[in-house]
N, C-alpha and C positions, 0 to 999 in steps of 0.2 A: 440744627438738629443735634450738633455736638454738645451744646450747652444743656439741652433738655436731657440728653443721655447722662451727662455728668450729674445733674441735679437728681435724676432717678437713682443713680448709683450711690450718691450721698445719702439720700433718704433710706434706701435699702440697707446700706452699711451702718447707718446710725442705729438701727435696731440692735445690731451685734455690738457696736462700739459702746453704746450706753449700757448695755447689759454687762459687758466686760468691765467697764469702769465701775459700775455699782458693785460687782463681785469683788473687784480689787479693793475698794474702799472698805467693804465689810469682811474682808478675808480673815483677819485676826489669827490667833494661835490654833484655832480648831477648824478653820476653813470657812467660818461664817454660816449664815443661813442657807447658802447654796449647798454646803456640805451636809447640813442637817436634813435638807430636803432630798438630796441625792443618795445618801448612805443607805437607807432602807430599801429603796428601789434598786440600787446597784447590787446590794446583797441578794435580793430576790433574783435578779437577772443572772448573777454569777452562779447561784445555786441551780437555776434552770439550765444554764449552759453546761455546767458540770454534770448534772443528772442526765441530760439529753445525750451528750457526747461521751460520757463515761470518763472524761479526762479531768484531772485536778487542775483548777485554776489557781495560780499563785496569788498570794495576798497582795493587794494593791491598796496603798494608802489613799484615802479619799481626798486628802489635801493635795496630793499629786495630781489626781484626776481633775480637781477644780482648777489647779494652776494650769494644767494643760488645756482645759477648755477656755480659760481666760486668754491664754496665748493664741489659740486658734481663732477665737472671736475677734480679739483686738488686732492682731497682726493681719489676719485674713481680711478684716473689714477695712483696715487702712490701705492694703494693697488693692482691694476691690475698688475703692474710690478712684484709684488711678488706672482703672481698666486693666488690671492684671489678672491673667488666667490663673496664676498661682494663688492669688488671693481668693478667687472663687473656689479653687480646689480645696484650700484650707477650710473655707466655710462649709463646703460639701462634706468634708471629713467630720467636722464638728457636728453637723446636722445628722449625718448617718450614724454617728456614735450615740448622740444624746437622745434622739427622737424615740427609738424603741425602749429605752430605759426609763426616761422621765414620763413619757405619756403611754403607760402600759394599760390601755383601755381593755386589753384582752384578759386581764386578771379580774374584771368586774362583771357583774350581771348587766345585761342590756337595759334593764329598767331603772338602774340606779342613776342618780344625778352625777356621780363621779365618772361613770362610763361616758356620759354625754360630754362633760367638760374635757375629759382626757382625749376623747375621740376628736373633738373640735380642735384642740391644740395639736394633736397628731396630724390631722388633715392640714392644718395651717403650716406645719413644718414640712409636710410633703409638697405643699405649694411653693415654699421657699426653695426646696430642693429642685423642683421643676423650673423655677425662675433662674436658678444658678446654672442648671443644665442648658436652658435656653440661651443664656448669656454665653456660655462656653461654645455652644453650637454656632451661634451667630458670629462669635469672634473668630472661629476657625473657618467659617464659610466665606468671609470677606477676603478677596484676593489681596495679596501684598502689593503695594504700589512700587513701581520701579522708580529708581532715582532719575531725575531729569538730566543729569550730567552724563549718564551712560548711554552710549550709542547702541541701538538695538542691532543694526546690521550695517556693515560698511559695503560700499559699492565698488566693485573692481571691474576693470575692462579687460 
């Protein structure tokens, strides 16, 4: 069972690791294609947040955002392979941050093809979040094993 669990974690984490590797290779001076895809949606999200809350959002360089997402995906994926709760938590942070920004189906009409595509990807990321939460829940529900060398109770007369 342990081997199957390891293979599942490797397959799951490979989605994040390969994505982080591709973004790293294409990063360049401007942040690469990931920055070009994220920048307009990030600006819309920032404007929506500042308009809704009435607070000014400070300027955030998109290259910094891409670098942070690469770190979260890469480091979180590596730790997740080794059954780390911290790695799963890093992947959760990444998904919670990027999902509502990149897959903004709520900005499109329901009949458009963009709505369907974005909603599908949004739902897929929600499933990833659910899988990570399931992993964290299972990891926390398994009782810790006691060491064999430690005596549980000594008998006295």
